[in-house]
C-alpha positions, -999 to 999 in steps of 0.1 A, spaced: -114 -295 169 -108 -286 133 -73 -274 125 -71 -238 111 -55 -234 77 -29 -205 80 1 -197 58 32 -199 80 61 -174 78 96 -186 82 112 -152 79 135 -146 109 117 -119 129 118 -114 166 89 -114 190 63 -139 200 29 -143 183 10 -117 203 -25 -119 217 -41 -98 189 -27 -119 162 -39 -151 179 -73 -136 183 -76 -128 146 -65 -164 137 -91 -179 160 -119 -159 143 -108 -170 108 -140 -187 97 -162 -157 108 -137 -133 91 -137 -151 58 -175 -152 56 -176 -114 63 -151 -107 36 -169 -128 10 -200 -107 15 -181 -74 16 -164 -81 -17 -197 -90 -33 -210 -55 -24 -178 -37 -31 -153 -53 -55 -117 -50 -45 -92 -27 -63 -76 -44 -93 -43 -45 -73 -30 -28 -42 -2 -28 -16 -6 -19 21 21 -8 44 16 -22 79 31 -15 113 31 -41 140 37 -29 176 27 -62 191 -1 -46 210 -14 -30 178 -14 -40 141 -24 -12 117 -22 0 81 -3 32 76 -7 36 39 -25 20 9 -12 23 -26 -36 17 -55 -9 18 -82 13 -9 -67 49 -11 -77 75 -35 -61 61 -68 -75 97 -77 -82 103 -78 -44 78 -106 -38 88 -141 -30 92 -157 -65 77 -190 -52 44 -172 -50 42 -162 -87 17 -190 -94 -6 -175 -68 -2 -140 -84 -10 -155 -118 -41 -173 -106 -53 -142 -87 -49 -121 -118 -67 -146 -139 -96 -149 -115 -99 -112 -109 -98 -101 -146 -120 -129 -158 -147 -118 -134 -144 -81 -142 -136 -82 -180 -147 -116 -193 -141 -107 -229 -107 -91 -225 -77 -105 -244 -52 -76 -246 -40 -53 -218 -20 -21 -222 2 -14 -191 11 22 -186 39 29 -162 55 59 -144 78 81 -164 109 68 -147 139 66 -171 166 53 -148 150 34 -120 160 -2 -127 141 -16 -97 109 -1 -111 115 -16 -145 120 -50 -129 86 -44 -113 70 -38 -147 86 -69 -161 71 -90 -133 36 -74 -137 38 -81 -175 49 -117 -169 20 -123 -144 -5 -110 -169 9 -129 -199 9 -161 -179 -26 -154 -168 -35 -156 -205 -35 -119 -215 -15 -104 -244 2 -75 -225 23 -47 -239 39 -16 -221 31 18 -234 50 49 -222 38 85 -216 73 98 -222 69 126 -248 104 120 -263 97 83 -270 91 81 -307 98 44 -313 99 12 -293 127 10 -267 140 -23 -253 155 -23 -218 176 -52 -206 175 -57 -168 200 -72 -143 176 -101 -136 179 -112 -173 144 -100 -180 137 -75 -208 109 -50 -213 99 -29 -243 85 6 -239 62 16 -268 49 51 -277 12 54 -271 -11 64 -300 -45 80 -294 -69 73 -321 -102 91 -316 -113 79 -281 -90 48 -279 -54 42 -269 -33 18 -288 2 10 -299 13 8 -335 2 -28 -340 -17 -34 -307 -53 -25 -298 -59 -32 -261 -92 -41 -244 -83 -24 -211 -57 1 -198 -39 -9 -166 -22 20 -149 10 16 -129 13 54 -128 -1 71 -97 -8 104 -115 8 125 -88 12 153 -113 -23 152 -125 -42 133 -153 -27 137 -187 -51 149 -214 -45 117 -234 -68 99 -209 -97 123 -214 -129 106 -226 -112 73 -234 -137 45 -240 -116 16 -229 -118 8 -192 -89 24 -173 -80 6 -141 -74 18 -115 -96 48 -125 -77 81 -131 -99 97 -104 -79 77 -78 -46 92 -88 -27 110 -60 -35 144 -74 -71 138 -64 -69 112 -37 -64 120 0 -51 97 27 -75 113 52 -105 102 30 -91 67 28 -88 64 66 -122 79 71 -136 49 51 -113 26 70 -128 40 103 -163 30 92 -152 -5 81 -133 -11 113 -162 -1 135 -183 -30 120 -154 -55 118 -143 -50 153 -177 -56 167 -178 -88 146 -147 -102 162 -151 -86 196 -120 -63 198 -113 -27 205 -112 -9 170 -81 10 181 -61 -23 181 -62 -23 142 -68 13 134 -44 43 136 -60 74 151 -57 104 128 -66 141 122 -63 163 91 -53 198 85 -57 218 53 -43 251 40 -8 244 53 23 262 41 54 251 58 75 279 44 52 308 54 40 289 85 4 294 74 -18 269 92 8 262 118 -17 267 147 -41 242 132 -13 217 129 1 221 165 -34 220 181 -43 188 163 -10 172 171 -15 180 208 -51 166 207 -40 134 190 -11 128 213 -35 131 243 -59 106 227 -31 81 221 -19 85 256 -54 76 269 -53 44 250 -18 36 262 -29 41 298 -60 19 292 -37 -10 280 -8 -3 304 15 6 275 47 24 287 58 36 252 59 74 246 32 84 221 42 100 188 26 110 156 36 110 119 28 141 99 27 135 62 13 150 30 -23 141 27 -17 133 -10 14 117 -23 37 87 -22 74 76 -23 78 85 14 82 122 7 68 149 30 69 127 61 82 135 96 80 120 131 66 144 158 66 138 196 55 172 208 38 202 191 70 222 197 87 199 172 67 218 145 75 252 158 113 245 159 116 232 123 146 247 105 145 258 69 159 225 55 132 206 73 105 230 61 117 226 25 115 188 29 79 190 41 68 215 15 68 192 -16 62 156 -26 68 135 -57 70 156 -89 76 187 -68 39 190 -59 33 215 -32 20 202 2 -11 221 12 -29 194 33 -14 170 58 -27 140 77 -16 137 113 -15 99 120 -9 80 152 26 66 151 27 28 155 62 16 166 74 -15 150 87 -43 172 97 -64 142 133 -67 133 153 -86 106 187 -102 106 217 -102 130 217 -64 131 181 -64 144 172 -38 117 137 -24 121 113 -38 96 77 -33 85 56 -56 63 42 -45 30 14 -68 18 3 -71 -19 -31 -80 -32 -45 -87 -67 -82 -82 -65 -93 -96 -31 -65 -121 -31 -35 -117 -8 -5 -127 -30 25 -121 -8 46 -93 5 80 -82 18 96 -65 47 108 -30 42 140 -28 63 161 1 73 193 -3 94 195 34 102 160 41 114 144 36 148 111 18 155 94 53 157 104 65 122 92 60 87 112 33 69 101 45 35 133 65 30 166 64 12 187 35 26 158 11 30 159 -24 13 134 -52 9 134 -88 21 107 -111 7 84 -128 31 95 -164 32 70 -193 38 75 -229 50 56 -241 19 38 -220 -7 12 -247 -12 5 -256 25 -12 -238 53 -1 -251 86 -23 -248 117 -20 -224 145 -6 -249 169 27 -266 169 51 -239 156 79 -223 175 84 -194 152 59 -165 148 30 -171 124 15 -137 117 8 -138 79 -29 -144 83 -32 -113 106 -12 -93 81 -36 -104 53 -67 -96 72 -56 -60 80 -44 -55 45 -77 -66 31 -95 -42 54 -74 -14 40 -81 -26 4 -118 -26 12 -115 10 24 -99 18 -10 -127 1 -28 -152 23 -9 -131 53 -21 -136 42 -56 -174 39 -52 -175 74 -39 -155 91 -66 -163 70 -97 -200 71 -106 
């Protein structure tokens, strides 16, 4: 029998390799053929990151970010893989491109985010692209160099608009790479720009909805699950959506509690089907937004009715003080993975460049339970460690869990759903 080529994790996490993960590994050849055809029909996002939750009995994405930050948290041994993935992806999409303008968030004090920019710039430069960082900060009138704790340096440049092109004082890019999720809307400077902007501004969080993303994911999973002969629920979080919500005035509260009750009942049915003794819960979060804001764990509809003023304030706004008017109610997936002697709860975050899985890290929180969002103040990151970044050991013969392939499959399914979103909104 031919040995399967699977990257092998050495990160110290608890729990055996579960049946679902083994099943996915056993179908590797069929899965890879399916993905190859899928990417031919629907090219992958230029880059993305996917938050996963692994309950052992279920492995599912809970969020997909198309303006991925956090590249500085990846295992540095895998930078050659990132560089090759960037080179392959960009050469295919933009064969004549030589210069890239990277446009970041308007953070002015987030050193970790600046480290992320430095890593992205380094990846692109080593992939063969002259890359500069342009800033949307209105007060930036001249180049500003920032020295980082890692020893890296980045330089922010003021962006110049000349007719329908963006440039720097002495730099004319072929493409614009956004690392800004546009939560506060699309700045006028991007209107009618002739250079390709990737990801497209239409996919910014002011326009994009998580419920739309998971609707596309539903469709993909229906086909994929039939292909590998599994129940779609095992890799798909159930969800419902409510619009016209106002947590302060309590407008739309009935819609919210009714949908929570229905979703909890649906989850309980699946738990009974599989003999799962956990108590179902849901995550209510802003349908548009990021940075872990506007998120809460709910176990009964009454949890919504009993929110105090502080909790309502927390749920009323997301990044950039954008009001929450729509929420997604998502099946809560408990995490059975822990890290370190303290057994801190962890969830994997997987990074892709194009269709290539290039690494990831564990988001870890010592003060959160397996039922709560870990994307909160107090979390930290631990890079996924591998036995050998150039080798792919087989399924058999390892005492430690080897779940990276399963991670990568589910992350790619989420990225494919995001690619379908792009097809829908960008004509």
